[in-house]
Each structure stands twice: as structure tokens, then as C-alpha cells.
N, C-alpha and C positions, 0 to 999 in steps of 0.2 A: 267236584263235578257238578255242573249245573245245566239243566235243560229247561228252557222257557216254553210254556204253552201259550200260544197266541190264539185268541178266539176260542173255538171249541175243537181245535185240531189235535186231539189227544193221540190219535193213531200216528200222526206225523212226529209228535214228540217222543212217543215210544220207540219209533223206528230210529230216531236220532240217538236216543239213549242206548239202544242195543248196539248201534254202530260205534259209539264212543267206548262202551264197555269192551267190545271186541277189539278195538284198536289199542286199548290200554293193556290188553292181555289178562284182564280179570277173570274171564270165563275159563280160560285154560288153568289159571291158578286155582280157581274154585274146584275144578274137576280133579286136579292133583291132590288137593287137601281134603277131598271128600272122605277118603279112607286113609288110615295110618299106613305108611310105607316104611319098612325097616331100612335102616341106614345102608345096609349092604345092597339092598335092592335099588335104593336111590342112586348109589354109586354106579352100579351096573347100568342103570338106565341112562345116567349122565354120560358114561363112557360110550354107550351104544349111539347116543345122539351125536356125540363128538365125532365118532368114526363115520357116521352118516354124512355129517357136514363136510368132513375132509374128503370123502369120496366124491361128493357132489361138486366140491370146488375143483377137484382133480379132473373131473369130466368136463367142466367148463373151461379150464385153463389148458387142458391137454396134459400129456405125460411129462 
């Protein structure tokens, strides 16, 4: 990942960096890895997210 600072526009470069990091999903990954999560909890979280995605797609596509 590379961000170029042109002139003295550090604020603009920081904003671009934050946007790139967020788009790549690194912030969410860092938040998840901040604390150890037991495998059973990981699995339940994954299943909960999958069910949420399924219900969301059913709402969009109808019954």
C-alpha cells in the first residue's frame, strides 16, 4: 500500500490512507484480532453472520 504526499498536504494523505485501509477491510480485521476469541465463539459468530446475510437476501428477493 502506498500513499504519496504532494507538497505539504499531510491531512489529505492521511485521509486517503484511512480510506484505503477501510476499503481493504484491515480495520475490521484488527478489531477482531484485538482479543483472543475461542473457536466455538468464532463459529457461532460466523453462523450468526451467515444467517443475517441469508435473511437480508430473502428480504431483497422476496419469499
